C-alpha positions, -999 to 999 in steps of 0.1 A, spaced: -1 -1 -1 13 35 -12 13 61 13 7 98 0 10 127 18 -15 157 11 1 188 19 -24 216 22 -13 254 19 -48 267 31 -65 273 64 -102 268 55 -115 234 63 -133 221 37 -123 247 12 -111 243 -25 -79 232 -17 -91 208 6 -113 193 -19 -91 188 -50 -70 171 -28 -96 147 -13 -109 141 -52 -75 132 -62 -73 109 -36 -104 90 -46 -93 92 -86 -63 71 -77 -62 42 -87 -38 21 -63 -39 8 -30 -34 39 -10 -34 53 22 -45 92 18 -32 112 51 -37 153 52 -19 174 68 -26 215 69 4 235 66 -12 268 84 -19 246 117 16 240 122 42 263 141 69 273 119 91 297 132 120 318 108 150 301 101 184 314 117 207 311 93 225 290 118 240 259 97 231 237 121 207 219 104 237 204 83 264 201 104 244 183 131 214 168 112 189 183 128 173 219 129 180 232 171 140 255 170 119 242 189 90 239 169 68 220 142 91 216 113 102 179 122 67 167 128 62 180 90 92 169 77 93 133 90 53 135 75 70 139 40 100 113 45 75 86 60 54 92 24 59 75 -12 42 104 -24 32 141 -22 3 158 -34 5 194 -24 -28 221 -32 -22 255 -17 -47 285 -25 -39 322 -40 -34 350 -16 -26 383 -32 -7 365 -65 14 344 -45 9 310 -28 -4 314 10 27 319 32 29 285 52 45 275 20 76 296 22 77 293 59 83 257 50 107 263 27 130 290 43 138 259 69 150 239 34 184 233 47 171 210 75 163 184 47 198 183 32 206 155 55 178 133 41 186 139 6 190 106 -5 155 97 8 137 127 -8 152 125 -45 130 115 -67 98 112 -45 69 114 -72 51 149 -65 20 168 -84 12 205 -75 -25 226 -77 -27 264 -74 -61 273 -67 -67 308 -76 -108 329 -74 -104 350 -107 -87 335 -142 -51 341 -147 -51 361 -115 -27 337 -100 4 356 -98 39 334 -94 14 309 -68 22 277 -95 61 289 -92 55 289 -55 43 255 -56 70 245 -82 97 256 -57 80 238 -25 81 208 -44 116 213 -62 132 221 -23 124 188 -13 142 175 -40 109 152 -58 97 144 -92 74 170 -98 49 143 -126 22 176 -130 13 210 -120 -22 231 -124 -41 258 -119 -77 256 -114 -101 286 -102 -127 291 -79 -135 318 -52 -166 300 -31 -156 268 -14 -165 245 -35 -164 263 -65 -140 243 -79 -162 213 -89 -191 230 -101 -182 218 -140 -171 186 -144 -136 202 -158 -115 203 -128 -126 167 -113 -112 155 -151 -78 178 -138 -82 155 -104 -83 121 -125 -50 135 -148 -31 146 -114 -37 111 -95 -25 90 -128 6 113 -128 12 104 -87 13 66 -104 31 71 -137 47 99 -154 23 119 -181 25 134 -208 25 177 -199 7 194 -225 27 211 -254 28 246 -236 67 260 -243 85 250 -208 120 249 -196 135 219 -214 162 212 -179 135 215 -153 101 217 -169 94 250 -154 70 273 -168 80 309 -157 107 330 -169 116 364 -167 132 380 -200 166 393 -192 168 414 -232 147 410 -261 159 375 -267 174 361 -233 154 350 -204 157 330 -173 138 302 -157 129 313 -125 129 277 -111 161 259 -122 177 297 -123 192 289 -159 198 312 -185 188 308 -225 172 319 -258 138 323 -271 129 325 -304 95 325 -322 90 308 -356 52 309 -372 33 302 -342 56 281 -321 83 292 -295 110 278 -288 131 282 -254 163 266 -255 180 268 -219 215 258 -209 227 240 -177 248 265 -153 278 260 -137 262 254 -98 228 235 -104 207 227 -74 182 202 -79 186 193 -122 204 160 -107 207 141 -80 248 146 -86 237 192 -86 221 181 -52 250 165 -32 271 188 -50 256 221 -38 251 202 -1 292 196 0 291 239 -17 270 248 20 289 225 40 323 244 34 308 280 38 318 274 72 350 268 66 351 297 38 336 317 71 366 309 93 391 320 69 373 351 66 358 361 95 382 392 110 378 407 70 336 397 69 334 411 104 353 446 98 325 453 68 301 441 89 307 466 121 312 496 96 275 494 93 261 490 132 255 524 145 234 530 112 193 539 117 170 538 141 156 504 151 114 497 154 108 465 177 77 449 190 90 457 221 76 489 220 41 481 211 43 456 245 57 489 261 28 514 244 
C-alpha cells in the first residue's frame, strides 16, 4: 500500500484546496492511504541561518518543523494544494521552505519522490506566481514533479461546479502513479518550469532552475533553449549533492575570512533607528 501525503497550504476547512486533494485521492487507482497535513496549523518559526541543521542533522528550533518533515519523509508520494493569496501561494509554504537547509541531510531519502501540485485562484489568470511557488516548494523537497495545474474557484466547493476540474484531478492522480505527458506549451527543457524572466529581447531565465537561455518564435511556435549552468541545485541528484557539499564548505570559508567580514559588517553597526515589537508591548 502506498502512503500519499496531501500537503495543504490553506487554513480553510473543507475549502477548495482540501476537496481537490481528496478528489485526487478518490481518483487514485492503486491501494493507498491518504494522509492530510494542513501547513497553516503548524508552528513554523523563521530560519535563523545558523547552519546547525546541516552539520548536526536536525534543526535546533523547537517548533513543528520536524513533525512536517517526518511526515514528508515517510510518504511514498506528495500532493501539494494551495490557494492564491495576493498573487502568490499562501505564506505557509514559504515558511516551510525557508527552513529547507534542514532537509539536505535527508536528500538521499527525498530524491525523486513523485509529486503533483495544484494552485487555486479565485479569478482566472489572476494567480500571479502561485504555481511557481508550488513548484519551488516541491523542488526544494527534491521531488519528481510529475504534473502541475492551476484551477479556478473562489467560493468553497466552486471548483467542482463543473466536471472539468474533476478531469484535472484524474490526470493528477494518474501522474502520481506513473509519468504522464504534460501540455505542449513552452517550458524549460531542463526542469519543466513554466515561469521565465526576460533578461533582454532574446535571453530569458527560468525562474525555477535559474538557468539562462534564449527564446525564439517561428510562425506560431515558441522555442525556449535553456542551457545548464555551472552550479545547478536540483536538476540531478549529483547536482544536489554537490550543492550540499558547497553549503557545508561555507563554515570553513567563514572561518578563513571571519576578520575581514566582521570588519565590513561592523562599519554599519550604529546606523539607523530600529522599530521593535517591544515598543508595542511597552505602549
